[in-house]
C-alpha positions in Angstrom: -25.7 34.9 72.4 -27.4 36.8 69.8 -27.6 33.9 67.6 -29.2 31.9 70.3 -31.9 34.6 71.0 -32.5 34.6 67.1 -32.8 30.8 66.9 -35.2 31.0 70.1 -37.4 33.4 68.2 -37.5 31.7 65.1 -38.6 28.4 67.1 -41.4 30.2 69.1 -42.4 32.0 65.8 -42.7 28.6 64.0 -43.9 26.6 66.7 -46.1 29.3 68.7 -49.5 27.9 67.8 -48.5 24.3 68.8 -46.9 25.9 72.2 -50.1 27.8 73.0 -52.4 24.8 72.1 -50.4 22.6 74.7 -50.8 25.4 77.6 -54.7 25.1 76.9 -54.4 21.5 77.6 -52.9 22.1 80.8 -55.3 24.5 81.8 -58.3 22.1 81.1 -56.4 19.4 82.9 -56.5 21.1 86.2 -60.2 22.2 85.4 -61.4 18.9 85.5 -60.5 18.1 89.0 -61.4 21.9 90.2 -65.0 21.3 88.9 -65.2 17.9 90.2 -64.3 18.8 93.7 -66.6 21.9 93.7 -69.3 19.8 92.4 -68.9 17.4 95.1 -68.9 20.3 97.5 -72.3 21.2 96.4 -71.7 23.8 93.5 -74.7 23.4 90.9 -73.0 22.9 87.5 -75.3 25.2 85.8 -74.9 28.1 88.3 -71.1 27.5 88.0 -71.2 27.8 84.1 -73.2 31.1 84.5 -70.8 32.7 87.0 -68.0 31.4 85.1 -68.9 33.3 81.8 -69.8 36.6 83.8 -66.2 36.5 85.5 -64.6 36.3 82.0 -66.8 38.7 80.7 -66.0 41.2 83.3 -62.1 40.4 83.3 -61.4 40.4 79.6 -64.0 43.5 78.6 -61.6 46.3 79.2 -59.0 44.5 77.1 -61.2 44.0 74.3 -62.7 47.6 74.4 -59.4 49.4 74.4 -57.2 46.9 72.3 -59.6 46.3 69.4 -61.4 49.6 69.6 -60.1 50.5 65.9 -60.1 47.1 64.1 -63.3 45.8 65.4 -66.0 45.5 63.0 -69.4 47.0 63.5 -72.0 44.6 64.8 -74.9 44.1 62.6 -78.0 42.2 63.4 -77.1 39.3 61.4 -73.6 39.1 62.9 -75.1 39.3 66.4 -77.4 36.5 65.7 -74.5 34.6 64.1 -72.7 35.1 67.4 -75.6 34.4 69.4 -75.9 30.7 67.7 -72.0 30.3 68.2 -72.6 31.0 71.9 -75.4 28.6 72.2 -73.3 25.9 70.5 -69.7 26.7 71.9 -70.7 27.7 75.2 -74.2 27.1 76.5 -75.1 23.6 75.3 -71.6 22.2 75.3 -70.7 23.4 78.8 -73.8 22.5 80.2 -74.0 19.1 78.7 -70.2 18.5 79.5 -70.4 19.3 83.2 -73.6 17.4 83.6 -72.0 14.4 82.3 -69.2 14.8 85.2 -72.0 13.8 87.7 -72.5 10.2 86.1 -69.2 9.5 84.8 -65.4 10.6 85.6 -63.0 13.1 84.4 -60.8 10.4 82.9 -63.6 9.3 80.9 -64.7 12.7 79.7 -61.2 13.7 78.7 -60.7 10.6 76.6 -64.2 11.3 74.9 -63.4 14.7 74.0 -60.7 13.4 71.6 -63.5 12.7 69.3 -64.0 16.7 68.6 -61.7 16.3 65.8 -63.2 13.4 64.1 -66.8 14.9 64.5 -65.2 18.5 63.1 -64.0 16.4 60.0 -67.2 14.5 59.4 -69.1 17.8 59.7 -66.8 19.3 57.3 -67.3 16.5 54.9 -71.0 16.8 55.0 -70.9 20.6 54.5 -68.2 19.9 51.6 -65.7 22.0 53.2 -63.4 18.9 53.2 -62.7 16.4 50.2 -61.8 13.0 50.6 -59.7 11.2 48.1 -60.0 7.4 48.7 -57.3 7.0 45.9 -54.7 8.8 48.0 -53.2 7.4 51.1 -53.8 10.6 53.0 -57.6 10.3 52.3 -57.8 6.8 53.5 -56.0 7.8 56.6 -58.6 10.6 57.2 -61.4 8.1 57.0 -59.8 5.3 59.0 -58.6 7.8 61.6 -62.3 9.1 61.9 -63.8 5.6 62.2 -61.1 4.1 64.6 -61.4 7.3 66.9 -65.1 7.1 67.1 -64.8 3.2 67.8 -62.6 3.9 70.7 -65.4 6.0 72.3 -67.7 3.2 71.6 -65.5 1.0 73.6 -65.1 3.5 76.7 -69.0 4.2 76.5 -70.3 0.4 76.5 -67.4 -1.3 78.2 -65.9 -0.5 81.5 -64.1 -3.6 82.6 -62.3 -4.2 85.8 -61.1 -1.6 87.9 -57.1 -1.3 87.7 -55.6 -1.7 91.3 -53.6 1.0 92.7 -50.1 0.3 93.3 -49.8 2.8 96.1 -51.6 5.1 98.2 -52.7 8.4 96.4 -51.5 11.5 97.6 -54.9 13.2 97.8 -58.1 11.2 98.4 -61.5 12.4 97.3 -64.5 10.8 98.3 -67.0 9.9 95.3 -70.7 10.5 95.6 -72.8 7.4 96.7 -74.4 6.7 93.3 -74.3 3.8 91.1 -72.2 4.8 88.1 -73.2 1.6 86.2 -76.8 2.7 86.5 -75.7 6.5 85.0 -72.8 5.4 82.8 -75.1 5.4 79.7 -76.6 8.6 80.5 -73.2 10.4 81.1 -72.0 8.9 78.0 -74.7 10.4 75.9 -74.4 13.7 77.5 -70.6 13.8 76.7 -70.7 12.7 73.0 -73.8 15.2 72.8 -71.4 18.0 74.3 -68.4 16.9 71.7 -70.9 17.4 68.7 -71.8 20.7 69.9 -68.1 21.5 70.4 -67.5 20.4 66.8 -70.0 22.4 65.3 -68.9 25.6 67.1 -65.3 25.1 65.8 -66.7 25.1 62.3 -68.7 28.1 63.1 -65.7 29.9 64.6 -63.8 29.7 61.3 -66.9 31.4 59.3 -67.4 34.0 62.3 -63.9 35.1 62.5 -63.9 36.0 58.7 -66.5 38.5 59.0 -65.4 39.5 62.7 -61.6 39.2 62.9 -61.1 40.4 66.6 -60.5 37.4 68.7 -60.9 39.4 71.9 -63.9 41.1 71.4 -65.6 37.7 69.8 -64.7 35.9 72.8 -66.0 38.5 75.3 -69.4 38.6 73.4 -69.4 34.7 73.3 -68.9 34.9 77.2 -71.6 37.5 77.6 -74.2 36.0 75.4 -73.2 32.5 76.9 -73.8 33.9 80.5 -77.3 35.3 79.6 -78.3 32.0 77.9 -77.0 30.0 80.8 -78.5 32.2 83.4 -82.0 31.9 81.9 -81.8 28.1 81.6 -80.8 27.9 85.1 -83.4 30.3 86.6 -86.0 27.9 84.6 -84.8 24.6 85.8 -83.2 25.2 89.3 -85.4 26.0 91.9 -83.7 25.1 95.2 -83.2 27.5 97.8 -79.9 29.3 98.0 -78.8 27.7 94.7 -77.0 30.7 93.5 -75.0 31.1 97.0 -71.2 30.7 96.6 -69.0 30.9 99.5 -65.4 31.8 100.1 -64.1 28.2 99.3 -63.3 25.8 96.7 -66.4 27.0 94.6 -65.3 30.5 94.3 -61.8 29.6 93.3 -63.1 27.2 90.6 -65.6 29.9 89.2 -62.5 32.4 89.2 -60.0 30.1 87.6 -62.6 28.8 85.0 -63.4 32.2 84.0 -60.2 33.7 83.7 -58.2 31.0 82.2 -60.5 28.6 80.6 -63.3 30.8 79.2 -60.9 33.9 78.9 -57.4 32.9 78.0 -58.0 29.5 76.5 -61.0 30.5 74.3 -58.8 33.7 73.0 -56.0 31.2 72.2 -58.4 28.8 70.3 -59.9 31.7 68.5 -56.3 32.8 67.3 -55.4 29.4 66.4 -58.5 28.7 64.5 -57.8 31.7 62.5 -54.2 30.9 62.1 -54.4 27.0 61.3 -58.0 25.8 61.1 -60.6 24.6 63.4 -59.2 20.8 63.4 -55.7 22.0 64.8 -57.5 23.3 67.8 -58.2 19.7 68.7 -54.9 18.2 67.8 -53.5 18.0 71.3 -56.7 16.8 73.3 -54.9 13.5 73.9 -52.5 15.1 76.1 -55.3 16.3 78.6 -56.5 12.8 78.5 -53.1 11.5 79.7 -52.6 14.2 82.3 -56.0 13.7 83.7 -55.6 10.0 83.8 -52.3 10.1 85.6 -53.4 12.5 88.0 -56.8 11.1 88.6 -55.0 7.7 89.5 -51.9 8.4 91.0 -52.7 11.6 92.8 -56.4 11.6 93.7 -56.9 8.0 93.8 -59.7 8.0 91.5 -60.7 4.5 90.0 -59.1 3.8 86.4 -61.0 1.2 84.4 -59.5 -1.2 81.8 -62.0 0.1 79.3 -60.9 3.5 79.5 -57.5 2.7 78.9 -58.4 0.4 75.9 -60.7 2.8 74.4 -58.6 5.8 75.1 -55.7 4.3 73.4 -57.7 3.5 70.2 -59.1 7.2 70.3 -55.5 8.4 70.3 -54.5 6.1 67.6 -57.2 7.2 65.6 -56.9 10.7 66.1 -53.2 10.9 65.1 -54.0 8.8 61.9 -56.6 11.5 61.1 -54.1 14.1 61.8 -51.5 12.8 59.5 -53.9 12.5 56.6 -54.6 16.1 57.5 -51.0 17.1 56.7 -50.1 19.3 53.8 -48.4 17.4 51.1 -45.8 20.1 50.9 -43.6 19.2 53.9 -42.0 21.8 56.1 -38.8 20.0 56.4 -38.1 21.2 52.9 -37.8 24.6 54.4 -34.9 26.5 56.1 -35.3 27.2 59.8 -34.5 30.9 58.7 -37.3 31.1 56.2 -39.7 32.6 58.9 -41.7 34.7 56.5 -42.3 31.5 54.3 -43.2 29.6 57.4 -45.6 32.1 58.5 -47.4 32.1 55.5 -47.5 28.3 55.8 -49.0 28.3 59.0 -51.7 30.9 58.0 -53.4 28.1 55.6 -56.1 26.6 57.4 -56.9 22.9 57.9 -60.2 23.4 56.5 -60.7 25.2 53.3 -63.6 27.6 54.5 -65.0 30.3 52.4 -63.6 31.9 49.1 
């Protein structure tokens, strides 16, 4: 019995980042449909983002204040400005463009395009000379090919929808779509989604830098939510002038805001910050295809949403490119040479980031 418990602890210690990141993908999967239903119900996306960040700030401020009060570095003006820009890229711009694109495309499309964040992060790292590509090495070639293939898959999903895949049975839940011409808005939604991915990729790079100077994940997550709420609130006040736009009733809108604030802007962001510090920014995007698969299956079989042939082809190409990139990112020293009981050595191995950032 004790041996089984020890093996279970070693397994969890070794694969803890992977388990936690898989949890985040399940969290995001349900978020796609909650927000889609709320927006169809009339919830304004920009108001939703503002309330979502406020909920996360209120929910996690006590934990951040008391649990990290001794380990939290002092906030300087330069550090505050850095967190301000990080919040702008990782919260305000990325989320506002992301959920605005949901009005013009579909959850399946968006969850597939999100897979390109890893490739975009890799490209930015090369431009900033944070990543070295050796084209004379097979892994170096895999990095480049994986990035190009992944971006090619996005191009397929963006400019080619193809025929609708027929439903083989009646869906369990049917959600009526808005009476809009998706063909007319598909390009606009695609551009918003890709721009959101680019903003997210930049924020992941910035997180790795900021965590070096402010290694308090709970406090950093709380600061990002607080500043992001203020930024989104100002933008919403300036752009949304309809009467009652800030009103939220005791319905799906309220539950979506609470779920998104506590789970997605709170727990998931904290997990991502922890994994970024443990294994680097590219690792955080590693399991995005799992969310895309779950969203596609739920959207098609459970909610009766349309599934396009172009999304299947493009999504498959994106996944192939992504995992080719991740194979190229693997360290040359394989973990299978380690004994399962070498937990200390494994922990040190996991502490090495995917991107070599800083001294």
